[in-house]
C-alpha positions, 0 to 999 in steps of 0.5 A: 930669883928665890920664889916667895910662897913657892908652895902656893905658886906650885899648886896654882901652876899645877892646876893652871897648867892642866887647864891651859894645856887641856883647853888647847888640846884636850883628850884621852891617852890611848888607854883612857876610854872616851867614845864608848864608856859603858860597853867598851868593845864588847856590845853587839846588841845596841851598836850597829857599828863598833867604836871598839878595839877588837878587830873581829867585832865588826864581822861578828856584828854583821854575822848577828844580823840577817846575812841576806842583807849587806849593811854599811855603817857610820858611827862618829862620836866624841868624848872627853874627861878629866882626873885630878888629885886631892887639890884642895887638901894640897892647897891648904897644906901648901898655905901652911908650909911656907918654905924656900926653894933655891933657884938653879942659878944665884940671884942678884940683889933685890931679886927677892932673895931673903935677907936678915931684914926681909926673911921671905920664908924659913925658921925664926927661933928666938934666942936659939943661937945663944942657947945652942950647945951639945945638950941644947937641940931646939934649933935641930928639932926645928930643922928636923920638923921643917924637913919632915914637913917638906918630905910630907909635902913632896910625898903629897905632890908625888901621889896627889899633885896631878891633873889630867884632861883628855878628849877624843873623836872617832869616825868609824865606817863599816863596809860589808862587801864581797871583797875577800869575803869579809867585813871592812872597817875604816876610820879616822880618829883624833886623840889628845891628852895633857897632864901636869904633875910634881916630880919629887926628889928626896930631901937629904938630912942627917941630924948629927951632920947638921949638929956638927955643921951648926956647932962649927959655925957657932965656934967660929969667930964672929968676924970669920963666920960665913953668911950662910952654910950648908948642912947637907947637899939639899939644905942651906942655912942663913943665920942672923944672930942679931935677930936670933933667926935662921933662914931655911932654904932648899937646893933641890931638883923637885920639879913641875912637869907638864906633858901633852900628846896629840894623836891622829889615827888612820885605821883600816881593818878586816874581819870575817867568819872563819868557822861555823858549826851548830854551837856557834861561829868564829870570827877573826880580824886584824886592824892596822893603824897609822899613827901621827903624834905630836908630843910636848914636855916642859919641866921647871924646878920649883925654885925656878917658878917665879911667875905663874903667868910666865910659866903658863906662857912657856907651856903655851909656847912649848915646842911640839915634836912630830913622830909617826908610827904603825901599829897592828892589832888582831882579834877573835870572837866566838859568837853563839846563840846566847853568849859571846867570847872574845880576845884581842892583842893590841900593839903587836909590834910595840911602836915607839915615839919620842917626846922633845928633850927638856933643858937639863942645865938647871939639874944636878940630881942624877935620879931626876936627870935620869927620869927626865931622860927616860921619860922622853921615850914612849912605847905603846905596850902590847896588851891582851884583852879578854871579853865575855857576854851573855844575852837573851835570844832576842838580844834585848838583855845583855851583860858583859865582862871585859878584862885587860890581862896586862897593864899598859902605860899611856903617853903621860906615864900613867898605868891602866888595866881596866876591868869592866862590868856592864849590862843593857836593855835594847827596847827595839823601839825608836821612841823608847831609849835603849839603856845601859849601866856599867862599872869599870875599875883601873886595877893599877895606877890610880886604881879609880873605880867609875860608874856609868850610865848611857842611853841610845835615843831614837835608835841613833843617838848615843849618850854616856857619862861616867863618874869616879866613886872617889871624891875630893872637896873643892870650895867645900863641895864634894866632887868626883876625882874623875869624870868622863862623857861621850856623845855620838850617833850611828846610821846604817844603810 
């Protein structure tokens, strides 16, 4: 069935799909921060247990304490966040550009297809058909203008037409014991993320070819003229000479795609001091992660979105495919009296996971089909991370820098390469909160910059929030393009 006011419905679908899917399984992609927004994985003065990625950090934390005391730690936490495109501007644009996208299969009479008596959308040009000749180009100019609007719309969808939500939970446990002379960490984590985004296929339009097709139609005897004709592989016209109107429709595979991923991690790490001299101590560590993933995908052509409620129901009922894998991380930290340097390599073995297939029957464009086929495979990229910290001798004041050397792609297909600057103050008192501030920027992908603040209250409760600096207007209010928050507590005995 031909979609009425497809622009508005598509936008509603994008927004709704995000929150329908996100409400069920929110959380961050594996590359999105959640449980440690400010310090990421570099702090050792306000944490008694690292919710970190560097496997060597646990031993470094233990090494910074009194070596005569054996310490066990537990630090569960949860986090959540969202990112979205310039939704309201898109909404206004969709309202202004009312176009028609053809369904993947021909419709039946009465199913909403445009007719001369009821043109649901398109171009209406008074007296244009009567005036058309090689010198008269009003119809062609109108067509070119309409195509330009659609190209702009697809460009906006590609850049801005997305929404993403995520959440996570982590329960790390640290054990400092004599087995193999090091520090052991175990943990159970849960991560999930969902995203809805527009997949745009370029619109094919050649002005001269359109002129020839229209002129041929006019030069055909009225009794022999077809009711409609194509001026390109993407564009069809349905003329109505009696009303001097032309109904414009697109046969295009541009689509709305939604993806979801739920990840359960079982982690086991080991780290220990490897070398010591007067300048400092070197710690090495490794962590194995057993990963269980549930993955889902839904792709719907714009022309096939006839009812947003049905679309949401399809998303709710989408099939999840389970996949499992194993990942290995290694890390090293040099800990001196007033500074700390670290490096880690994530996903040494680059495990792969598969999303379920999507129905490719409605699609004709090789580019769109190729994307949907390649998008099925998700590979956890290998990544090098570097860190540096400086602090006072009593570790009351700290400052940190962390850099992802390589960009990585998350299960939703988004690219991340974080650079983080942070600083904090440790009061040393249970009644006076520890405080921290941070700035993080994604050097690739969205290139969003976040600022964040956090506190540790009563020595045990951690609360952090972060907001993107870029904003968008929704209902007249200026809101950040991204928000994150986390809360957790930490104990040791």
